[in-house]
C-alpha positions as CSV (number, residue, x, y, z in Angstrom):
1,M,-17.4,0.1,115.9
2,P,-20.2,0.0,118.4
3,K,-23.4,-1.7,117.5
4,N,-26.6,0.3,118.0
5,I,-30.2,-0.7,117.7
6,C,-32.6,1.5,115.8
7,A,-35.4,2.9,117.9
8,I,-37.8,2.6,114.9
9,C,-37.2,-0.7,113.1
10,G,-35.0,-2.6,115.6
11,Q,-32.2,-3.3,113.2
12,K,-28.5,-3.1,114.3
13,F,-26.3,-0.5,112.7
14,C,-22.7,0.7,113.2
15,V,-22.8,4.4,112.6
16,E,-24.1,6.5,115.5
17,R,-27.0,8.7,114.5
18,S,-29.2,10.3,117.1
19,A,-32.6,11.9,116.5
20,K,-33.2,14.0,119.6
21,D,-33.0,11.3,122.4
22,R,-32.6,8.0,120.6
23,S,-30.6,6.5,117.8
24,V,-32.1,5.7,114.4
25,C,-30.6,4.0,111.4
26,D,-29.9,5.8,108.2
27,F,-32.8,4.1,106.4
28,C,-35.4,5.2,109.0
29,A,-33.9,8.7,109.1
30,S,-34.1,8.9,105.3
31,L,-37.9,8.4,105.4
32,S,-38.3,11.8,107.0
33,P,-37.8,15.0,104.9
34,Y,-35.9,16.4,107.8
35,G,-33.7,13.4,108.3
36,N,-32.0,13.0,111.7
37,A,-33.2,16.5,112.8
38,D,-36.8,15.2,113.1
39,S,-38.1,13.7,116.3
40,V,-38.2,9.9,116.8
41,D,-42.1,10.0,117.0
42,N,-42.3,11.8,113.6
43,I,-39.8,9.3,112.0
44,R,-41.9,6.4,113.5
45,R,-45.0,7.8,111.8
46,Y,-43.3,7.9,108.4
47,Y,-42.1,4.3,109.0
48,Q,-45.6,3.1,109.9
49,A,-47.0,4.8,106.8
50,M,-44.4,3.1,104.6
51,V,-45.2,-0.3,106.2
52,Q,-49.0,0.2,105.6
53,R,-48.3,1.1,101.9
54,N,-46.2,-2.0,101.5
55,Q,-49.0,-4.2,103.0
56,M,-51.5,-2.7,100.5
57,F,-49.2,-3.1,97.5
58,N,-50.5,-5.6,95.0
59,K,-47.8,-7.0,92.7
60,T,-49.2,-7.2,89.1
61,K,-46.1,-7.9,87.0
62,T,-42.7,-9.3,87.6
63,L,-39.5,-8.2,85.8
64,K,-37.9,-11.4,84.5
65,S,-35.0,-10.0,82.5
66,V,-33.4,-6.6,82.0
67,L,-32.2,-7.4,78.5
């Protein structure tokens, strides 16, 4: 299977998915409510918003055991 590089996050992936003119991975495409049908610029905005939220996240508790 050919290796592609995501135009948003830069990760390699095997499945060919193209959003308009470039390839994006399934994770980045899932950030958009329109998936692969959305433009790369819009998917990039969703990705940047997710990165900003992650940087502002303040961990308050840690799950140590499920049982």
